C-alpha positions, 0 to 999 in steps of 0.5 A, spaced: 144 635 555 146 629 557 146 629 565 152 625 565 156 631 561 154 635 568 161 631 571 165 635 566 162 641 566 165 648 569 161 650 575 161 657 577 163 659 584 162 666 587 165 671 585 171 667 582 169 665 576 170 658 573 174 652 575 173 644 574 169 641 578 173 637 584 178 642 584 179 648 588 182 655 588 187 658 593 184 664 598 189 668 593 183 668 588 183 669 580 189 668 578 191 663 581 193 656 580 190 651 583 193 648 589 196 641 588 201 638 594 208 638 592 214 634 596 220 638 598 226 634 597 231 636 602 236 642 601 242 636 600 238 632 596 237 637 590 245 640 591 246 632 588 241 631 584 244 639 581 251 637 581 249 631 578 246 633 572 252 639 571 257 632 571 253 629 567 252 634 561 258 636 561 261 629 559 257 630 553 261 635 551 268 636 549 268 642 553 264 640 559 269 634 558 276 639 558 273 643 564 271 637 568 279 634 569 281 641 570 277 641 576 278 634 578 286 635 577 285 642 581 282 638 586 287 633 587 293 638 587 290 642 591 289 635 596 297 634 595 298 641 597 295 640 603 297 633 606 303 635 604 305 642 607 308 639 614 312 635 611 315 641 606 314 646 611 320 642 616 325 640 611 325 648 610 325 650 617 330 644 617 335 648 612 334 654 616 336 652 622 342 649 619 344 655 617 342 659 623 347 653 627 353 656 624 351 664 624 350 663 632 357 659 634 360 664 629 364 671 632 358 674 628 353 672 633 356 676 639 354 683 635 347 680 633 345 678 639 347 685 641 344 688 635 338 684 634 337 683 626 329 680 623 331 674 621 338 672 624 340 667 629 339 671 637 338 666 642 338 657 643 331 654 646 333 648 649 326 645 653 328 637 655 322 635 657 319 636 649 325 635 646 326 641 643 333 645 642 332 650 637 335 657 635 330 663 636 332 668 630 329 676 632 323 678 629 316 675 628 314 676 621 312 670 617 319 670 614 323 670 621 318 665 623 320 660 617 326 658 622 321 655 627 321 661 633 322 668 634 323 673 639 318 679 640 322 685 637 322 690 643 322 685 650 327 682 654 333 680 652 335 672 655 338 672 661 336 680 663 336 682 670 328 683 670 324 684 664 320 679 659 322 675 654 317 674 649 318 669 643 313 666 638 313 659 635 309 653 630 305 649 633 304 646 626 310 646 621 317 649 620 319 644 625 313 646 630 317 646 636 311 648 640 307 643 638 306 640 646 307 647 650 300 645 653 305 639 657 308 644 660 307 644 668 310 648 674 318 647 676 319 644 667 326 647 665 327 652 660 333 654 658 336 660 654 342 660 650 346 666 648 353 668 645 354 671 653 352 665 657 347 659 660 340 661 663 335 656 666 328 659 667 323 654 671 316 653 668 310 657 673 304 656 678 298 659 676 298 666 677 294 673 677 287 667 677 289 664 671 292 658 669 299 655 666 299 654 662 293 659 659 289 661 653 287 668 651 286 671 645 290 674 640 289 681 641 292 680 648 298 683 648 299 684 655 302 677 655 308 679 652 308 686 657 314 688 662 315 685 668 318 687 675 322 680 675 325 676 670 321 672 665 320 668 660 313 668 655 312 662 651 307 664 645 303 659 640 296 659 637 291 655 639 287 650 637 293 647 632 293 649 625 288 654 627 290 662 629 283 663 634 287 663 640 294 664 643 297 659 648 301 661 653 306 659 658 310 664 663 316 662 666 322 666 671 329 666 671 333 662 676 340 664 674 346 662 669 349 655 669 354 652 666 354 651 658 353 644 659 348 643 662 342 641 659 336 638 663 
């Protein structure tokens, strides 16, 4: 044999058979493939590469092109829907408020206040500092809150000498009356108007070890529990566009005022 050919002949290893010269087997033994260094691409780059391959393949087939257009159109419509959601729901709430204004001013308003019906006018909420002036409906269901704000069933009615009046409102969409609820501070005025009178409430300072406004969990129903003194509690989701927590504001009854006073 030509000595020069020995470089190309397989070499014997101890108990593990044969392998080409210049390569070594991993510790796993016979049957394993020779180890070679492989450069692993980052996950985002691999994902983009896969997407690019699929898109390129879809463009080459008629069915693939159709499916691609369906996906593109679907994404576009979804984006338009997200962008238009606040605008559309604000128009919706404005129309509902127009109906509620007439209902609240009609003779039917007194009966609805004494015997609340979900989704129907109950009281008018005025927050001068925030520029809020809306009719609050009875109930906090999804349908009821399309009006912008709703009264928690079972809590006190506006003007009551004791108890806790609780009202929930949107921070985004549907008129977003509670958009800037966090701006309220001690001494700010809030009015509740009913068919029987108008009542002034003032935001109180920190109490019971927390600030006012304050954040609590979505299952903390203690914030709307009855109170020994006449109180008003406003609630909304926090942060805006989510329902992770609840933003709470507490105000106390000052007393009835003339119906012409708004600030």
